C-alpha positions, 0 to 999 in steps of 0.5 A, spaced: 205 534 782 198 534 780 197 528 776 190 532 772 195 537 769 202 533 766 205 533 760 210 529 756 216 532 753 219 528 747 226 530 745 229 526 739 236 526 738 243 521 737 246 519 742 253 520 739 250 528 739 255 532 745 254 538 749 260 540 753 264 534 752 258 530 755 253 526 750 247 531 749 242 526 751 246 525 757 247 532 759 238 533 758 237 527 763 242 531 768 239 538 767 232 535 768 234 533 775 237 539 777 231 543 775 227 538 779 223 535 773 219 529 776 221 524 771 226 523 765 228 517 761 232 516 755 230 511 751 233 507 745 231 507 738 231 500 734 228 503 728 225 509 726 224 514 720 222 522 719 219 526 714 224 525 709 222 517 709 229 514 710 230 509 715 235 510 721 237 504 725 241 497 727 238 494 720 238 501 716 242 501 710 245 508 712 253 508 710 253 511 717 248 509 721 247 513 728 244 511 734 238 515 735 234 516 742 229 520 745 229 524 751 222 523 754 220 528 760 214 528 765 212 534 769 207 540 769 207 544 763 210 551 766 216 546 768 217 543 762 217 549 758 222 552 762 227 546 762 226 547 754 227 555 755 233 553 758 237 548 753 242 550 749 239 545 743 245 542 739 244 541 731 244 534 732 237 535 735 231 532 732 223 533 733 221 536 740 214 535 742 210 536 748 203 533 749 198 533 755 199 526 758 193 522 763 196 517 768 192 511 768 196 506 772 203 507 777 206 501 779 209 501 785 216 500 783 221 504 789 228 504 788 232 505 795 238 509 797 244 505 798 245 504 806 
């Protein structure tokens, strides 16, 4: 993965969205791993609003507040576009964005396989 050609793909969705009996965000993460996407994370959203200006979140005044999440994936653009092309987007998928990024630091955090 060349760090000068990296992109960030963001998929905004609801934690309770389901795809084939599995939470949609978890399905996206599993699919990204299968397709060899370099980095992926599910981020829980505390508060948010969209183009309608309605605030969603734990403190929102929604009648049925939803738990929103953002699935972020980092890799080269062709791999991320291939990932997007492989998806079936459900109706609970919100905004999907892709942008060029620059890695400014990469810590030494490493996970080890259980022995």
